[in-house]
N, C-alpha and C positions, 0 to 999 in steps of 0.2 A: 974414357976421354970424350968430352962433349964435341959434337961436330960444329964447325964454324960456318957451315953452309946455311944460307937463309932457309927458313921454314916455308914450305909450299902453302899450306893452309887452304887455298881455294881449290878444293879437290873434287868438286862436283859440277856437272853441267847444271846451270841455273837458267831456266826458261824465263823470259821477261814477264809473263803473266803471273808466275809464282812470286817473283820479286815485287811486282805491282801489288799483289794481294797482301804480301807481308807489310809493305809500306802502308796500305790502307788499314791494316790491323793496328799498326802503331798510331795511325791518325784517328782511330776510333770509328771508322766508317765501314769496316768489315770485321768479321769475327774470326777467331782461330778455327772454328768449324769450317769456314769457307776455305781457308788455306789447307786444312787437313783433307777436305774433299778433293781439292785439286791434286794434292800429292798422292792420295790414295788411288786416284784415277790414272796416274801415270807411273807409279812405282809398283814393282811386283813383290818386294819383300821388306820386312821390318828394318833390316840393316841399311838398305838403300834409302828408305824414308828417313831414318834417323840422321844419316849423313847429309842429306839435302836440307833437313830442318836445321842442322848445325850451322851450315853456311848461311841460311836465311836468318837465323837468330843473330849471327854476328853482323850481318848486313843491316837489319832493321829491327828485329824483335828484341834482341838482347845485346846491343853493341857493347864493346869494351867500355869501362867506366870513363876513360879519357876521351871517348868518342860519343858518349851519350848526348852531350849538349849539341855537338855537331849534327847528330842524327835528328834530334828534336828540331833544330833549325831547318833541316831539310824537310821535315814533316810540315813545319809551319809554312814553308814555301808552297808545298803541295796544297795545303788548306786554303791559302790566300789566292793561289793561282792554279786551279785544278787542271788547266790546260798545259802546265809545265811538263815537258817530256819526261816520262818515267825513266827512260833510258839514261837521261842526264843525271837524275837524282841517284839512281842505282849505280851508275858509273862512278859518281863522286864517292859514294860510300865504299865501293869496292877498292878504289884507289887508296882511300884513307885507311882501310882495314887490312888489305892484302897486298903487300909489296910484290908478291908473285904475279898477281893480276896486273899491277901497274907496270911491271917489267915486260910482260907480254904485250901490253898496249903500247909501251914505248918502242919496242922492237918493231911491231907491226906498223906503227905510225911512221917510223923512220924508213923502213923498207918500201913502203907504198907511197912515200911522199912525192916522188918524181914521176913514176910510171902508173901509179894507181893500183899496182898489184905486186905480188911477190909469191914465192913458193913457200909452202909450209915447212919444207926441208930447211930453208934458210932460218926460219924462226926457231925451229927445234935445235939447230946447230948453235945458235947464239944463246939460247936458254941453257943448253947443256954446258956451255963454257962458263956460265955463271953459277948454275945450281948443281952441276955435276952430271956426268954421263951415266944416268941410271934410268931404268924403266919408269920409275915414278915421275921423273921430270918430264919425260915425253908424254906420258898419259895425262898428267895434269895440265900440261900446256895445251893438249887437245881439248880438255874440259873448258879452259878459258876461251880458246878460239871458238868452240861450239857455242859458248855463252855469248860471246861478242857478236856472233852471227845472229843469234836469237834476238839480241838487243838492237839489231839494225845497223851495226857498224860495218860489217863485212859480209861478203858472200863467199862461200867455199865451193869452188868449182873442181871438176875433174876428180871426184871422189875425195875431196878435201886436200888435194895436192897443190891447188892454186888458190890464193887468197886475193880477192878483189875488193878494194875499198868502195863502199857505197857513198853516194852523195851525202855530204855532212848535213846535220840538222842545224838550222840557223836559230841561235838563241838570242839574237839582237833584241835588247830591251828587256829580257827576261830577268826575273828576280833570282834565278838560279846561277847567274854568271859569277857573282862574287863568291857564292858558296862553292861553286865548282873550282874556281881559282884557289880557294882555301884548300880544297882537296888536293890540288896539285902541289901546294906548298907543304902540306902534311906528308904527301908521298915523298917529295924531294928531301924533306927534313932540313930545309934551309930557305932563306929568302930567294926569290926569283926576280929576274928582270921583267918589268911590266911589258916592255917591248917584245919580249919573246913568248909571253903567255899565249897569245892567239895562235902561234905556230907550234906550241909545245906538242910533241908527238904523242904524249900520253892522253891527250884529249882530241885525237884526230877525228872522231866522229862528229865534232861540233865546231861551229864557228861562233865567235863571241860578239861580232858586230862592232859598232863604233862606240865612242865615249867610254872606253874601258877604264881609263884612269879615273874618270869621274865616278863611275860605278864602284870601283874598288875603294875610292876615298870615302864613300858613304858607309862602308861596312865597319861595324864596331868590332868585328872579330879579326880584322886585318890592319896592318900597320904599313902605310905607304910612306916611303922616305926617298931621299935622293942621295946616291952614294958619292964618293969622292970624285968620280969621273963625270958627275952630272946626270947619271942615269937613274930613272925611277926604279925602285925595287920594292917588292911586296913581301911581307912576312906576317907571321901570326902576331896579333896584338898581345901585349903582356898582360 
């Protein structure tokens, strides 16, 4: 009998410089040898190297066919604006590719919204409610939290027991805003209220700045409409 539990997928700690190098490989400004050297320097065995490469492949090097165009547009943003935060680009790919990553982000974003911090125990409890009370859930949640810390979103205090949200990265005016919004829509699997995008907990490490509606209306990949209540909603363009 097939399990109805969502698949975890994001099962490795991914350091930001590994993801950045994978992005640069796809952009044609770094080589696979550069990435291999990085992984070889930080991994002790072939199994660990293979698992890390699998996650990096799905993020940037060999994304799913339905996300290949999305990844290519992220690479185009990087080429046109090299100062675009790598964390924002990789966060977007992780949201679109890995529901498990997005769920951890959503939970951390909600729990830290008021006080700026939470306990890792709270995150683990909520993830277990969704993905099942098993060791794999706990271990992989830790992998995502460790990765989010490396990407500058949180700091893990008291031996990882306490999670503190870091100041958000201001993306105001960046080309990545509409693309990151598209990642939110892809993660949610439905249209989202434009008014709630900026405070969406899954992108808690970033602020989107002003003129969001205008920026979203300029994207050929997004469809901006007004619902029956007069609210602007954003979805994927047909």
